[in-house]
C-alpha positions in Angstrom: 92.4 127.6 97.3 95.9 127.3 98.4 98.1 124.0 97.9 99.8 122.6 100.7 103.8 121.8 101.1 105.3 119.2 103.6 108.9 120.0 103.4 111.9 118.2 105.2 115.5 118.1 105.4 117.7 115.7 107.0 121.1 113.9 106.7 121.8 110.1 106.0 123.2 107.8 108.9 126.8 107.3 108.5 127.2 104.3 106.3 124.2 104.5 104.7 123.6 103.2 100.8 122.8 106.0 98.6 121.4 103.4 96.0 119.4 101.8 98.7 117.9 105.1 100.1 116.7 106.3 96.6 114.7 103.1 95.9 113.5 103.2 99.7 112.1 106.8 98.8 110.8 105.9 95.5 109.2 102.9 96.5 107.1 105.0 99.7 106.1 107.5 97.0 105.0 105.5 94.0 103.3 102.6 96.4 101.9 104.6 99.4 102.4 108.7 99.5 101.1 109.4 95.6 97.9 107.3 96.0 96.7 109.5 99.1 93.8 111.7 98.6 95.3 115.3 97.3 98.5 114.1 96.7 99.8 116.4 93.6 103.8 115.8 93.6 106.9 115.5 95.2 110.8 115.7 94.5 113.8 114.8 96.4 116.8 117.4 96.5 120.3 116.8 97.8 122.7 120.0 98.9 126.2 118.2 100.0 125.2 115.7 103.0 121.7 117.3 103.5 118.7 115.6 101.3 115.0 117.7 101.0 112.1 116.1 100.2 108.6 118.0 99.6 105.3 117.0 98.5 102.6 119.1 97.5 99.0 118.3 98.2 95.7 119.9 97.3 94.6 121.3 100.3 95.8 121.7 103.7 93.1 119.6 104.8 94.5 116.5 102.6 98.5 116.9 103.9 96.7 117.2 107.6 94.8 113.9 107.0 98.0 112.3 105.6 100.2 113.4 108.2 97.5 111.9 110.8 97.2 108.6 109.4 100.9 108.5 108.8 101.4 108.8 112.7 98.3 106.0 113.4 99.2 103.7 111.0 103.0 102.0 110.7 103.7 101.0 106.9 106.8 99.2 106.0 107.8 101.3 103.3 108.1 104.5 105.8 110.0 102.5 108.5 112.5 101.5 105.6 112.9 105.1 104.4 113.2 105.9 108.2 115.9 103.7 108.8 118.4 105.5 106.7 117.9 108.6 108.3 120.1 110.6 111.2 117.0 112.0 113.4 119.6 114.5 115.0 119.5 116.3 111.7 115.5 116.2 110.4 113.4 119.3 110.0 110.0 119.4 109.0 107.8 122.3 108.1 104.1 122.5 106.6 103.4 125.5 104.7 100.5 126.7 102.4 101.4 128.3 98.6 98.7 131.2 98.1 100.2 131.5 94.3 101.4 129.6 91.7 104.3 131.5 89.1 
């Protein structure tokens, strides 16, 4: 069975505190996302001004359930994380991973 990946790229709003942003994403991941069924791991990347994060899930169904739940149930940790983002720069992709090397 294939793993699923949720990939996001974005820029922060001008004047955002990077240490506060890092704390927000760490808390969101540790206290919310990592507790969801099928969550495997996640990572945060930076290239110049563009940030990217991705999370890996056991199945596409697990990832879809997480995304649906996130849209229906507002979360203070997620809202804090979103407050740092420039939404004009956000892009998200969902894809499956057939093989691990």
